[in-house]
Phi, psi and omega in degrees: 000148179208185176249118184245127171260127179240130178247133181241123181282177186302320180289333180288338182236032189294336180206178184297325180296318179289326175296323177296319178297319177299317180301318178300318182293318179297315181296320180299318178294319180295321181290344176280000177101003181272148163283140185231131170242120180257126176254131185235149172269175171291154176300144185311126177091345185293315181300316179297321180292325177292320176298318180297320178298315180299321183284344172291335178272316182209125182300330176237078185295152177304130187293325179296314181291325179296319177298318179299323179290311185295329181297340180292337178297310178291326179299319179299312181297316182298316181291322178296318180294319178298318177298317181296316179298315180297319180295338180264011173092009179245113181304131182213153176219136179268146177226139174274169182304317182292333179286333174277351184061051170280097184274131182232174169283188187256025179275085183302136179092337180207047185290153178248138182288131178253329183196150174226127178248108192259022182303318182294322178297313180299321180297316179295319179296324179293338175271010178068026175271150168276132181256127178247120185246133174289117180282179169077358189220159175202204176212152180270184184296338180265004179086006177286140176290134177234157174239157191261009181090168181305135182077010186295340178294329174300315180296317177305313185297311183291322179295318178292322176300319179294317181295327181271355188052050182293155178285333179197157175234111180265121178258106180267129183218198182261009175240159186272003178156196178267131184249163179292343174194171177295116181300339177286342180256320182243109184294336181263016178297144182245148174284138179265127182287317181221138179219147183280158175304317183300314180296316180295323178296315178296316181296320180294327183283344185241020170126341177293130188255015183289316180230141176289137190301322182292332177293324178291322178300315178298314181300317181292317182295319185255008177056050178267117176293127182245130180246110179268120183209172183267141175276000183252005177209169178262006183294140175295144183258223180245130175269128176255114190217177172298144176299134178220171185293343181278352183284146177296127184267063176279152180294311179240128180269327186202157174238128182233163174220153182220119179255015188260015178248163173225158180243150179231135181236132171252124183262143177050061177273137177304134182266083183214158182301138176092349182293317180299321178297320179294330180285316189264341180298314179296329177295315179296320181296332179276002179075026182257129179275138176253136182254266184281141178224135175220141180231130178244126180268131178269159178297335181286354184093357175266164178229157169252132181235126182236140178212164179245149178224162174302139182302328180296336181257004189300311185296319178294315181296319180296318178297320178298315184289333175295323176290319178298319181302322177295319183290324183262000178064042170283153185287320187201159174225132176212165183219174182208123177264349185268059181232166176213151177247124176246142188220150170244138184226141176178134178295338179293344179295337180300324186248009180235103177288161173091004181296317180299316181299318179296319181297313182294320180294320179298313180295323179297319179299331179270003180072028182259120180275139179262125180269319182214156180225139170221152184220158165227186182297330184233021182208140173233130180237142177233136175267128182224175174294139185301326184294344180258005188300308182297317179300317180297316180296315180298316181295317181291325178300318178288316182305320184262019170068033182263352181297137176293148181293000000 
């Protein structure tokens, strides 16, 4: 017997029939002798419809009120699942984020978890109840409802699993696991049986949408085994765990792509101390994340500086930099939204030189020009024109021997 945390995404609970299927799965686990905590997302499409409703009133709704509104999506799912479980003969109780005491900071819309007090959950489990928790939400020190950002239910699940010292955290979604590439782009993509936290963290940060990046950070920090699997089949999924000697030592584990960034370039920027701070401080103050950065020095003593931001923040960032350019006397500012980032990731890259050369040569053979490059110990990313993204991923998948037989 153990303690199992199960998280069900929006497609898994999209309607009452699917909620009934989830209830059967939860009950089956409970009947095996396990304590079960189910974390649920809003029903598919509900969060977007709530945002649309809010924007009919105000294009930029108050963030505190928006969080209170969006949290009702998960509240609806949690109560429906608890009702379904009870009607099927398994005692269950739903809890909202504030009832579990998921304490967060006050960053509405993208709050970060600071503490979780799971006494109430443990009490219910000791009474042999199934506990259903509304994911994606918590509360700040003043009792305001907060939300954790897109994919936040993954973070809720892993954080609660860590707080409960759960034996496992099963993330149920609409895919059967983590693949070597997006199967919709690469027909020969293979499911990965085991992947390290580090690899999953890199993949989540560069476009893989299987797990929310903060959930992987929690899993890695607290050593929570995460099982990514489908709620629509009994097939075993992908285990996300600490790197161990039993893992397959492939050079590259996966190829990913991300079309959600845009790039901004400032031309002929003065090359003097403090200029970079003047460029990036206003961006940070606006809450905009910067990813790739490249600087080219001209013979004239001026530099060109290019960086990428999320496409959703592109217009705001571009307007900020146009003002900055005037202040620092840069010659011009321009941007491009038609870009994509393709990446190769693998712990085997630590001990295998030449991965970058193979990646660049492969893209060159396909006539794909590289605009920017960034690296980590186990990941190489290239910025290219968006129209070549699928071709690049397919070519790299074959190059590094990831195609299924």
